[in-house]
PDB file of N, CA, C and O in Angstrom:
ATOM      1  N   MET A   1      31.296  78.374 142.972  1.00  0.00           N
ATOM      2  CA  MET A   1      31.024  78.434 141.542  1.00  0.00           C
ATOM      3  C   MET A   1      31.093  79.880 141.104  1.00  0.00           C
ATOM      4  O   MET A   1      30.546  80.750 141.781  1.00  0.00           O
ATOM      5  N   ILE A   2      31.728  80.155 140.024  1.00  0.00           N
ATOM      6  CA  ILE A   2      31.888  81.491 139.482  1.00  0.00           C
ATOM      7  C   ILE A   2      30.709  81.751 138.548  1.00  0.00           C
ATOM      8  O   ILE A   2      30.475  81.014 137.591  1.00  0.00           O
ATOM      9  N   THR A   3      29.990  82.799 138.848  1.00  0.00           N
ATOM     10  CA  THR A   3      28.853  83.180 138.025  1.00  0.00           C
ATOM     11  C   THR A   3      29.285  83.961 136.802  1.00  0.00           C
ATOM     12  O   THR A   3      30.391  84.500 136.765  1.00  0.00           O
ATOM     13  N   ARG A   4      28.426  84.027 135.806  1.00  0.00           N
ATOM     14  CA  ARG A   4      28.769  84.837 134.624  1.00  0.00           C
ATOM     15  C   ARG A   4      29.051  86.288 134.967  1.00  0.00           C
ATOM     16  O   ARG A   4      29.952  86.893 134.386  1.00  0.00           O
ATOM     17  N   ALA A   5      28.306  86.854 135.893  1.00  0.00           N
ATOM     18  CA  ALA A   5      28.504  88.230 136.291  1.00  0.00           C
ATOM     19  C   ALA A   5      29.886  88.410 136.917  1.00  0.00           C
ATOM     20  O   ALA A   5      30.585  89.374 136.605  1.00  0.00           O
ATOM     21  N   ARG A   6      30.283  87.495 137.793  1.00  0.00           N
ATOM     22  CA  ARG A   6      31.625  87.581 138.407  1.00  0.00           C
ATOM     23  C   ARG A   6      32.731  87.420 137.348  1.00  0.00           C
ATOM     24  O   ARG A   6      33.748  88.112 137.388  1.00  0.00           O
ATOM     25  N   THR A   7      32.512  86.505 136.414  1.00  0.00           N
ATOM     26  CA  THR A   7      33.502  86.293 135.376  1.00  0.00           C
ATOM     27  C   THR A   7      33.597  87.516 134.492  1.00  0.00           C
ATOM     28  O   THR A   7      34.698  87.938 134.140  1.00  0.00           O
ATOM     29  N   ALA A   8      32.469  88.093 134.125  1.00  0.00           N
ATOM     30  CA  ALA A   8      32.411  89.293 133.317  1.00  0.00           C
ATOM     31  C   ALA A   8      33.112  90.461 134.017  1.00  0.00           C
ATOM     32  O   ALA A   8      33.750  91.298 133.380  1.00  0.00           O
ATOM     33  N   ALA A   9      32.977  90.490 135.301  1.00  0.00           N
ATOM     34  CA  ALA A   9      33.575  91.598 136.103  1.00  0.00           C
ATOM     35  C   ALA A   9      35.075  91.693 135.903  1.00  0.00           C
ATOM     36  O   ALA A   9      35.615  92.799 135.913  1.00  0.00           O
ATOM     37  N   TRP A  10      35.765  90.587 135.722  1.00  0.00           N
ATOM     38  CA  TRP A  10      37.220  90.678 135.519  1.00  0.00           C
ATOM     39  C   TRP A  10      37.602  90.388 134.092  1.00  0.00           C
ATOM     40  O   TRP A  10      38.717  90.742 133.708  1.00  0.00           O
ATOM     41  N   ILE A  11      36.768  89.771 133.266  1.00  0.00           N
ATOM     42  CA  ILE A  11      37.105  89.560 131.877  1.00  0.00           C
ATOM     43  C   ILE A  11      36.995  90.860 131.061  1.00  0.00           C
ATOM     44  O   ILE A  11      37.863  91.132 130.231  1.00  0.00           O
ATOM     45  N   PHE A  12      35.964  91.649 131.278  1.00  0.00           N
ATOM     46  CA  PHE A  12      35.811  92.841 130.482  1.00  0.00           C
ATOM     47  C   PHE A  12      36.990  93.839 130.691  1.00  0.00           C
ATOM     48  O   PHE A  12      37.477  94.400 129.709  1.00  0.00           O
ATOM     49  N   PRO A  13      37.453  94.072 131.933  1.00  0.00           N
ATOM     50  CA  PRO A  13      38.607  94.935 132.031  1.00  0.00           C
ATOM     51  C   PRO A  13      39.886  94.310 131.358  1.00  0.00           C
ATOM     52  O   PRO A  13      40.749  95.038 130.866  1.00  0.00           O
ATOM     53  N   LEU A  14      39.975  92.997 131.354  1.00  0.00           N
ATOM     54  CA  LEU A  14      41.074  92.342 130.666  1.00  0.00           C
ATOM     55  C   LEU A  14      40.958  92.521 129.168  1.00  0.00           C
ATOM     56  O   LEU A  14      41.966  92.535 128.461  1.00  0.00           O
ATOM     57  N   ALA A  15      39.732  92.657 128.677  1.00  0.00           N
ATOM     58  CA  ALA A  15      39.541  92.828 127.220  1.00  0.00           C
ATOM     59  C   ALA A  15      40.228  94.124 126.754  1.00  0.00           C
ATOM     60  O   ALA A  15      40.678  94.231 125.613  1.00  0.00           O
ATOM     61  N   ALA A  16      40.294  95.111 127.678  1.00  0.00           N
ATOM     62  CA  ALA A  16      40.981  96.357 127.314  1.00  0.00           C
ATOM     63  C   ALA A  16      42.447  96.093 126.922  1.00  0.00           C
ATOM     64  O   ALA A  16      43.018  96.798 126.090  1.00  0.00           O
ATOM     65  N   LEU A  17      43.051  95.037 127.558  1.00  0.00           N
ATOM     66  CA  LEU A  17      44.387  94.672 127.205  1.00  0.00           C
ATOM     67  C   LEU A  17      44.495  94.379 125.722  1.00  0.00           C
ATOM     68  O   LEU A  17      45.494  94.718 125.088  1.00  0.00           O
ATOM     69  N   PHE A  18      43.496  93.767 125.180  1.00  0.00           N
ATOM     70  CA  PHE A  18      43.556  93.334 123.780  1.00  0.00           C
ATOM     71  C   PHE A  18      43.011  94.394 122.803  1.00  0.00           C
ATOM     72  O   PHE A  18      43.081  94.236 121.584  1.00  0.00           O
ATOM     73  N   ALA A  19      42.453  95.505 123.396  1.00  0.00           N
ATOM     74  CA  ALA A  19      41.954  96.574 122.516  1.00  0.00           C
ATOM     75  C   ALA A  19      43.107  97.377 121.971  1.00  0.00           C
ATOM     76  O   ALA A  19      42.981  97.976 120.903  1.00  0.00           O
ATOM     77  N   GLY A  20      44.258  97.411 122.684  1.00  0.00           N
ATOM     78  CA  GLY A  20      45.437  98.058 122.201  1.00  0.00           C
ATOM     79  C   GLY A  20      45.560  99.542 122.622  1.00  0.00           C
ATOM     80  O   GLY A  20      44.844 100.381 122.076  1.00  0.00           O
ATOM     81  N   PRO A  21      46.418  99.875 123.546  1.00  0.00           N
ATOM     82  CA  PRO A  21      46.659 101.232 123.899  1.00  0.00           C
ATOM     83  C   PRO A  21      47.382 101.997 122.816  1.00  0.00           C
ATOM     84  O   PRO A  21      47.769 101.420 121.799  1.00  0.00           O
ATOM     85  N   SER A  22      47.571 103.304 123.020  1.00  0.00           N
ATOM     86  CA  SER A  22      48.271 104.085 121.995  1.00  0.00           C
ATOM     87  C   SER A  22      49.683 103.555 121.806  1.00  0.00           C
ATOM     88  O   SER A  22      50.255 102.975 122.728  1.00  0.00           O
ATOM     89  N   PRO A  23      50.236 103.743 120.651  1.00  0.00           N
ATOM     90  CA  PRO A  23      51.594 103.199 120.404  1.00  0.00           C
ATOM     91  C   PRO A  23      52.675 103.711 121.365  1.00  0.00           C
ATOM     92  O   PRO A  23      53.617 102.983 121.677  1.00  0.00           O
ATOM     93  N   ALA A  24      52.546 104.948 121.831  1.00  0.00           N
ATOM     94  CA  ALA A  24      53.583 105.513 122.702  1.00  0.00           C
ATOM     95  C   ALA A  24      53.576 104.815 124.068  1.00  0.00           C
ATOM     96  O   ALA A  24      54.634 104.580 124.652  1.00  0.00           O
ATOM     97  N   ALA A  25      52.389 104.486 124.572  1.00  0.00           N
ATOM     98  CA  ALA A  25      52.306 103.849 125.905  1.00  0.00           C
ATOM     99  C   ALA A  25      52.192 102.351 125.818  1.00  0.00           C
ATOM    100  O   ALA A  25      52.218 101.674 126.846  1.00  0.00           O
ATOM    101  N   GLU A  26      52.067 101.815 124.633  1.00  0.00           N
ATOM    102  CA  GLU A  26      51.807 100.387 124.445  1.00  0.00           C
ATOM    103  C   GLU A  26      52.859  99.503 125.144  1.00  0.00           C
ATOM    104  O   GLU A  26      52.499  98.555 125.843  1.00  0.00           O
ATOM    105  N   GLY A  27      54.128  99.802 124.963  1.00  0.00           N
ATOM    106  CA  GLY A  27      55.172  98.908 125.490  1.00  0.00           C
ATOM    107  C   GLY A  27      55.096  98.693 126.963  1.00  0.00           C
ATOM    108  O   GLY A  27      54.992  97.539 127.376  1.00  0.00           O
ATOM    109  N   VAL A  28      55.137  99.695 127.793  1.00  0.00           N
ATOM    110  CA  VAL A  28      55.110  99.570 129.270  1.00  0.00           C
ATOM    111  C   VAL A  28      53.746  99.072 129.687  1.00  0.00           C
ATOM    112  O   VAL A  28      53.668  98.174 130.526  1.00  0.00           O
ATOM    113  N   THR A  29      52.696  99.593 129.159  1.00  0.00           N
ATOM    114  CA  THR A  29      51.353  99.208 129.564  1.00  0.00           C
ATOM    115  C   THR A  29      51.087  97.759 129.222  1.00  0.00           C
ATOM    116  O   THR A  29      50.512  97.038 130.037  1.00  0.00           O
ATOM    117  N   LEU A  30      51.477  97.317 128.067  1.00  0.00           N
ATOM    118  CA  LEU A  30      51.233  95.972 127.642  1.00  0.00           C
ATOM    119  C   LEU A  30      52.029  94.995 128.572  1.00  0.00           C
ATOM    120  O   LEU A  30      51.490  93.957 128.955  1.00  0.00           O
ATOM    121  N   LEU A  31      53.230  95.298 128.917  1.00  0.00           N
ATOM    122  CA  LEU A  31      54.039  94.409 129.799  1.00  0.00           C
ATOM    123  C   LEU A  31      53.354  94.329 131.156  1.00  0.00           C
ATOM    124  O   LEU A  31      53.222  93.233 131.701  1.00  0.00           O
ATOM    125  N   LYS A  32      52.912  95.451 131.722  1.00  0.00           N
ATOM    126  CA  LYS A  32      52.241  95.463 133.014  1.00  0.00           C
ATOM    127  C   LYS A  32      50.928  94.721 132.922  1.00  0.00           C
ATOM    128  O   LYS A  32      50.622  93.933 133.817  1.00  0.00           O
ATOM    129  N   ASP A  33      50.155  94.928 131.910  1.00  0.00           N
ATOM    130  CA  ASP A  33      48.883  94.245 131.772  1.00  0.00           C
ATOM    131  C   ASP A  33      49.080  92.706 131.596  1.00  0.00           C
ATOM    132  O   ASP A  33      48.336  91.925 132.190  1.00  0.00           O
ATOM    133  N   LEU A  34      50.024  92.298 130.828  1.00  0.00           N
ATOM    134  CA  LEU A  34      50.243  90.845 130.670  1.00  0.00           C
ATOM    135  C   LEU A  34      50.750  90.248 131.989  1.00  0.00           C
ATOM    136  O   LEU A  34      50.367  89.132 132.340  1.00  0.00           O
ATOM    137  N   THR A  35      51.605  90.972 132.723  1.00  0.00           N
ATOM    138  CA  THR A  35      52.051  90.532 134.042  1.00  0.00           C
ATOM    139  C   THR A  35      50.852  90.299 134.947  1.00  0.00           C
ATOM    140  O   THR A  35      50.750  89.268 135.613  1.00  0.00           O
ATOM    141  N   SER A  36      49.961  91.253 134.962  1.00  0.00           N
ATOM    142  CA  SER A  36      48.715  91.142 135.823  1.00  0.00           C
ATOM    143  C   SER A  36      47.851  89.956 135.387  1.00  0.00           C
ATOM    144  O   SER A  36      47.387  89.198 136.239  1.00  0.00           O
ATOM    145  N   VAL A  37      47.626  89.779 134.089  1.00  0.00           N
ATOM    146  CA  VAL A  37      46.805  88.720 133.590  1.00  0.00           C
ATOM    147  C   VAL A  37      47.406  87.393 133.994  1.00  0.00           C
ATOM    148  O   VAL A  37      46.714  86.536 134.544  1.00  0.00           O
ATOM    149  N   ILE A  38      48.673  87.215 133.729  1.00  0.00           N
ATOM    150  CA  ILE A  38      49.354  85.938 134.055  1.00  0.00           C
ATOM    151  C   ILE A  38      49.281  85.667 135.581  1.00  0.00           C
ATOM    152  O   ILE A  38      49.055  84.534 136.006  1.00  0.00           O
ATOM    153  N   MET A  39      49.475  86.717 136.383  1.00  0.00           N
ATOM    154  CA  MET A  39      49.422  86.550 137.847  1.00  0.00           C
ATOM    155  C   MET A  39      48.005  86.129 138.249  1.00  0.00           C
ATOM    156  O   MET A  39      47.844  85.193 139.032  1.00  0.00           O
ATOM    157  N   LEU A  40      46.965  86.813 137.720  1.00  0.00           N
ATOM    158  CA  LEU A  40      45.575  86.510 138.035  1.00  0.00           C
ATOM    159  C   LEU A  40      45.226  85.045 137.685  1.00  0.00           C
ATOM    160  O   LEU A  40      44.430  84.402 138.368  1.00  0.00           O
ATOM    161  N   LEU A  41      45.837  84.550 136.620  1.00  0.00           N
ATOM    162  CA  LEU A  41      45.586  83.178 136.227  1.00  0.00           C
ATOM    163  C   LEU A  41      46.350  82.150 137.048  1.00  0.00           C
ATOM    164  O   LEU A  41      46.181  80.945 136.861  1.00  0.00           O
ATOM    165  N   GLY A  42      47.207  82.638 137.975  1.00  0.00           N
ATOM    166  CA  GLY A  42      47.987  81.755 138.860  1.00  0.00           C
ATOM    167  C   GLY A  42      49.145  81.059 138.184  1.00  0.00           C
ATOM    168  O   GLY A  42      49.569  79.992 138.627  1.00  0.00           O
ATOM    169  N   VAL A  43      49.654  81.631 137.138  1.00  0.00           N
ATOM    170  CA  VAL A  43      50.757  81.030 136.433  1.00  0.00           C
ATOM    171  C   VAL A  43      52.055  81.686 136.908  1.00  0.00           C
ATOM    172  O   VAL A  43      52.131  82.914 136.963  1.00  0.00           O
ATOM    173  N   PRO A  44      53.103  80.877 137.262  1.00  0.00           N
ATOM    174  CA  PRO A  44      54.335  81.459 137.725  1.00  0.00           C
ATOM    175  C   PRO A  44      55.089  82.236 136.637  1.00  0.00           C
ATOM    176  O   PRO A  44      55.403  81.686 135.581  1.00  0.00           O
ATOM    177  N   CYS A  45      55.371  83.489 136.898  1.00  0.00           N
ATOM    178  CA  CYS A  45      56.024  84.343 135.963  1.00  0.00           C
ATOM    179  C   CYS A  45      56.922  85.395 136.613  1.00  0.00           C
ATOM    180  O   CYS A  45      58.066  85.615 136.215  1.00  0.00           O
ATOM    181  N   GLY A  46      56.342  86.036 137.637  1.00  0.00           N
ATOM    182  CA  GLY A  46      57.043  87.157 138.271  1.00  0.00           C
ATOM    183  C   GLY A  46      56.752  88.444 137.550  1.00  0.00           C
ATOM    184  O   GLY A  46      55.909  89.229 137.983  1.00  0.00           O
ATOM    185  N   GLN A  47      57.445  88.668 136.447  1.00  0.00           N
ATOM    186  CA  GLN A  47      57.214  89.903 135.670  1.00  0.00           C
ATOM    187  C   GLN A  47      57.472  89.649 134.169  1.00  0.00           C
ATOM    188  O   GLN A  47      58.438  88.977 133.809  1.00  0.00           O
ATOM    189  N   VAL A  48      56.627  90.174 133.331  1.00  0.00           N
ATOM    190  CA  VAL A  48      56.807  90.036 131.923  1.00  0.00           C
ATOM    191  C   VAL A  48      57.774  91.097 131.488  1.00  0.00           C
ATOM    192  O   VAL A  48      57.561  92.283 131.739  1.00  0.00           O
ATOM    193  N   VAL A  49      58.890  90.662 130.804  1.00  0.00           N
ATOM    194  CA  VAL A  49      59.930  91.591 130.403  1.00  0.00           C
ATOM    195  C   VAL A  49      59.852  91.917 128.908  1.00  0.00           C
ATOM    196  O   VAL A  49      60.399  92.928 128.469  1.00  0.00           O
ATOM    197  N   SER A  50      59.177  91.068 128.124  1.00  0.00           N
ATOM    198  CA  SER A  50      58.991  91.387 126.719  1.00  0.00           C
ATOM    199  C   SER A  50      57.720  90.717 126.226  1.00  0.00           C
ATOM    200  O   SER A  50      57.256  89.725 126.787  1.00  0.00           O
ATOM    201  N   ALA A  51      57.179  91.281 125.176  1.00  0.00           N
ATOM    202  CA  ALA A  51      55.934  90.732 124.636  1.00  0.00           C
ATOM    203  C   ALA A  51      55.840  91.025 123.147  1.00  0.00           C
ATOM    204  O   ALA A  51      56.352  92.033 122.661  1.00  0.00           O
ATOM    205  N   LYS A  52      55.192  90.146 122.453  1.00  0.00           N
ATOM    206  CA  LYS A  52      55.010  90.383 121.016  1.00  0.00           C
ATOM    207  C   LYS A  52      53.550  90.082 120.703  1.00  0.00           C
ATOM    208  O   LYS A  52      53.027  89.029 121.069  1.00  0.00           O
ATOM    209  N   ARG A  53      52.898  91.023 120.021  1.00  0.00           N
ATOM    210  CA  ARG A  53      51.518  90.877 119.646  1.00  0.00           C
ATOM    211  C   ARG A  53      51.424  89.984 118.411  1.00  0.00           C
ATOM    212  O   ARG A  53      52.035  90.277 117.384  1.00  0.00           O
ATOM    213  N   GLN A  54      50.655  88.890 118.510  1.00  0.00           N
ATOM    214  CA  GLN A  54      50.432  88.019 117.340  1.00  0.00           C
ATOM    215  C   GLN A  54      49.207  88.506 116.607  1.00  0.00           C
ATOM    216  O   GLN A  54      49.232  88.683 115.389  1.00  0.00           O
ATOM    217  N   THR A  55      48.131  88.725 117.346  1.00  0.00           N
ATOM    218  CA  THR A  55      46.876  89.306 116.799  1.00  0.00           C
ATOM    219  C   THR A  55      46.324  90.225 117.908  1.00  0.00           C
ATOM    220  O   THR A  55      46.971  90.427 118.935  1.00  0.00           O
ATOM    221  N   ASP A  56      45.149  90.762 117.687  1.00  0.00           N
ATOM    222  CA  ASP A  56      44.588  91.657 118.711  1.00  0.00           C
ATOM    223  C   ASP A  56      44.275  90.943 119.997  1.00  0.00           C
ATOM    224  O   ASP A  56      44.248  91.581 121.050  1.00  0.00           O
ATOM    225  N   THR A  57      44.037  89.656 119.965  1.00  0.00           N
ATOM    226  CA  THR A  57      43.695  88.895 121.184  1.00  0.00           C
ATOM    227  C   THR A  57      44.690  87.807 121.478  1.00  0.00           C
ATOM    228  O   THR A  57      44.353  86.851 122.176  1.00  0.00           O
ATOM    229  N   ASP A  58      45.911  87.909 120.971  1.00  0.00           N
ATOM    230  CA  ASP A  58      46.894  86.847 121.115  1.00  0.00           C
ATOM    231  C   ASP A  58      48.289  87.476 121.250  1.00  0.00           C
ATOM    232  O   ASP A  58      48.732  88.199 120.358  1.00  0.00           O
ATOM    233  N   HIS A  59      48.969  87.204 122.351  1.00  0.00           N
ATOM    234  CA  HIS A  59      50.270  87.725 122.629  1.00  0.00           C
ATOM    235  C   HIS A  59      51.227  86.663 123.084  1.00  0.00           C
ATOM    236  O   HIS A  59      50.806  85.692 123.712  1.00  0.00           O
ATOM    237  N   THR A  60      52.510  86.809 122.791  1.00  0.00           N
ATOM    238  CA  THR A  60      53.558  85.968 123.363  1.00  0.00           C
ATOM    239  C   THR A  60      54.307  86.773 124.349  1.00  0.00           C
ATOM    240  O   THR A  60      54.871  87.814 124.011  1.00  0.00           O
ATOM    241  N   ALA A  61      54.333  86.296 125.634  1.00  0.00           N
ATOM    242  CA  ALA A  61      54.966  87.021 126.736  1.00  0.00           C
ATOM    243  C   ALA A  61      56.175  86.243 127.215  1.00  0.00           C
ATOM    244  O   ALA A  61      56.114  85.019 127.332  1.00  0.00           O
ATOM    245  N   THR A  62      57.263  86.923 127.493  1.00  0.00           N
ATOM    246  CA  THR A  62      58.455  86.355 128.097  1.00  0.00           C
ATOM    247  C   THR A  62      58.624  86.915 129.470  1.00  0.00           C
ATOM    248  O   THR A  62      58.664  88.129 129.668  1.00  0.00           O
ATOM    249  N   CYS A  63      58.726  85.993 130.449  1.00  0.00           N
ATOM    250  CA  CYS A  63      58.875  86.370 131.826  1.00  0.00           C
ATOM    251  C   CYS A  63      60.325  86.567 132.274  1.00  0.00           C
ATOM    252  O   CYS A  63      61.241  86.070 131.619  1.00  0.00           O
ATOM    253  N   ARG A  64      60.538  87.253 133.332  1.00  0.00           N
ATOM    254  CA  ARG A  64      61.866  87.480 133.892  1.00  0.00           C
ATOM    255  C   ARG A  64      62.581  86.183 134.134  1.00  0.00           C
ATOM    256  O   ARG A  64      63.796  86.109 133.951  1.00  0.00           O
ATOM    257  N   ASN A  65      61.825  85.091 134.565  1.00  0.00           N
ATOM    258  CA  ASN A  65      62.454  83.827 134.842  1.00  0.00           C
ATOM    259  C   ASN A  65      62.753  83.023 133.606  1.00  0.00           C
ATOM    260  O   ASN A  65      63.277  81.913 133.710  1.00  0.00           O
ATOM    261  N   GLY A  66      62.425  83.569 132.386  1.00  0.00           N
ATOM    262  CA  GLY A  66      62.744  82.907 131.150  1.00  0.00           C
ATOM    263  C   GLY A  66      61.590  82.119 130.546  1.00  0.00           C
ATOM    264  O   GLY A  66      61.655  81.732 129.379  1.00  0.00           O
ATOM    265  N   ASP A  67      60.532  81.875 131.323  1.00  0.00           N
ATOM    266  CA  ASP A  67      59.418  81.157 130.814  1.00  0.00           C
ATOM    267  C   ASP A  67      58.658  82.044 129.760  1.00  0.00           C
ATOM    268  O   ASP A  67      58.574  83.267 129.874  1.00  0.00           O
ATOM    269  N   ARG A  68      58.128  81.344 128.753  1.00  0.00           N
ATOM    270  CA  ARG A  68      57.318  82.067 127.719  1.00  0.00           C
ATOM    271  C   ARG A  68      55.915  81.527 127.744  1.00  0.00           C
ATOM    272  O   ARG A  68      55.690  80.335 127.950  1.00  0.00           O
ATOM    273  N   TYR A  69      54.953  82.443 127.527  1.00  0.00           N
ATOM    274  CA  TYR A  69      53.562  82.080 127.535  1.00  0.00           C
ATOM    275  C   TYR A  69      52.838  82.717 126.364  1.00  0.00           C
ATOM    276  O   TYR A  69      53.145  83.836 125.953  1.00  0.00           O
ATOM    277  N   ARG A  70      51.865  81.977 125.833  1.00  0.00           N
ATOM    278  CA  ARG A  70      50.951  82.512 124.858  1.00  0.00           C
ATOM    279  C   ARG A  70      49.746  82.964 125.666  1.00  0.00           C
ATOM    280  O   ARG A  70      49.117  82.136 126.325  1.00  0.00           O
ATOM    281  N   VAL A  71      49.409  84.220 125.643  1.00  0.00           N
ATOM    282  CA  VAL A  71      48.248  84.781 126.334  1.00  0.00           C
ATOM    283  C   VAL A  71      47.243  85.175 125.303  1.00  0.00           C
ATOM    284  O   VAL A  71      47.519  86.023 124.454  1.00  0.00           O
ATOM    285  N   PHE A  72      46.063  84.568 125.357  1.00  0.00           N
ATOM    286  CA  PHE A  72      45.076  84.763 124.294  1.00  0.00           C
ATOM    287  C   PHE A  72      43.636  84.579 124.890  1.00  0.00           C
ATOM    288  O   PHE A  72      43.462  84.082 126.003  1.00  0.00           O
ATOM    289  N   VAL A  73      42.634  85.000 124.097  1.00  0.00           N
ATOM    290  CA  VAL A  73      41.233  84.782 124.429  1.00  0.00           C
ATOM    291  C   VAL A  73      40.792  83.542 123.705  1.00  0.00           C
ATOM    292  O   VAL A  73      40.899  83.481 122.480  1.00  0.00           O
ATOM    293  N   SER A  74      40.299  82.547 124.415  1.00  0.00           N
ATOM    294  CA  SER A  74      39.866  81.281 123.818  1.00  0.00           C
ATOM    295  C   SER A  74      38.530  81.487 123.056  1.00  0.00           C
ATOM    296  O   SER A  74      37.900  82.542 123.129  1.00  0.00           O
ATOM    297  N   ALA A  75      38.142  80.442 122.337  1.00  0.00           N
ATOM    298  CA  ALA A  75      36.864  80.472 121.621  1.00  0.00           C
ATOM    299  C   ALA A  75      35.706  80.659 122.594  1.00  0.00           C
ATOM    300  O   ALA A  75      34.666  81.196 122.210  1.00  0.00           O
ATOM    301  N   GLN A  76      35.866  80.223 123.860  1.00  0.00           N
ATOM    302  CA  GLN A  76      34.828  80.364 124.845  1.00  0.00           C
ATOM    303  C   GLN A  76      34.819  81.727 125.505  1.00  0.00           C
ATOM    304  O   GLN A  76      33.989  81.988 126.376  1.00  0.00           O
ATOM    305  N   GLY A  77      35.755  82.623 125.091  1.00  0.00           N
ATOM    306  CA  GLY A  77      35.813  83.981 125.625  1.00  0.00           C
ATOM    307  C   GLY A  77      36.631  84.121 126.942  1.00  0.00           C
ATOM    308  O   GLY A  77      36.555  85.138 127.632  1.00  0.00           O
ATOM    309  N   ARG A  78      37.395  83.087 127.254  1.00  0.00           N
ATOM    310  CA  ARG A  78      38.230  83.148 128.446  1.00  0.00           C
ATOM    311  C   ARG A  78      39.670  83.482 128.127  1.00  0.00           C
ATOM    312  O   ARG A  78      40.200  83.094 127.086  1.00  0.00           O
ATOM    313  N   VAL A  79      40.290  84.201 129.032  1.00  0.00           N
ATOM    314  CA  VAL A  79      41.693  84.544 128.851  1.00  0.00           C
ATOM    315  C   VAL A  79      42.525  83.318 129.302  1.00  0.00           C
ATOM    316  O   VAL A  79      42.301  82.754 130.373  1.00  0.00           O
ATOM    317  N   VAL A  80      43.464  82.941 128.467  1.00  0.00           N
ATOM    318  CA  VAL A  80      44.270  81.748 128.750  1.00  0.00           C
ATOM    319  C   VAL A  80      45.762  82.103 128.648  1.00  0.00           C
ATOM    320  O   VAL A  80      46.177  82.852 127.763  1.00  0.00           O
ATOM    321  N   ALA A  81      46.555  81.547 129.573  1.00  0.00           N
ATOM    322  CA  ALA A  81      48.048  81.675 129.485  1.00  0.00           C
ATOM    323  C   ALA A  81      48.543  80.240 129.282  1.00  0.00           C
ATOM    324  O   ALA A  81      48.421  79.397 130.170  1.00  0.00           O
ATOM    325  N   GLN A  82      49.100  79.983 128.103  1.00  0.00           N
ATOM    326  CA  GLN A  82      49.554  78.671 127.742  1.00  0.00           C
ATOM    327  C   GLN A  82      51.121  78.671 127.656  1.00  0.00           C
ATOM    328  O   GLN A  82      51.704  79.446 126.898  1.00  0.00           O
ATOM    329  N   LYS A  83      51.750  77.824 128.414  1.00  0.00           N
ATOM    330  CA  LYS A  83      53.218  77.789 128.408  1.00  0.00           C
ATOM    331  C   LYS A  83      53.701  77.290 127.097  1.00  0.00           C
ATOM    332  O   LYS A  83      53.200  76.309 126.548  1.00  0.00           O
ATOM    333  N   LEU A  84      54.754  78.029 126.568  1.00  0.00           N
ATOM    334  CA  LEU A  84      55.326  77.602 125.283  1.00  0.00           C
ATOM    335  C   LEU A  84      56.625  76.820 125.486  1.00  0.00           C
ATOM    336  O   LEU A  84      57.242  76.385 124.513  1.00  0.00           O
TER     337      LEU A  84
END
């Protein structure tokens, strides 16, 4: 069973993904962060090659294999990767 403390230990660093890095570093950093998030969630992707910010906590990511995912924070505060 995953405790709140263990969940918070990896959710809070992921929250930095949605805080938004500086515009100059945003592109590469966002792609790497989304790749890591999708991989941690166990979703097949390989590498994120493009992304579009919908809101501060909602992104559309396109993987190298062509799959597209909506990566967002749910109402329960969990990071979710939903295949589009």
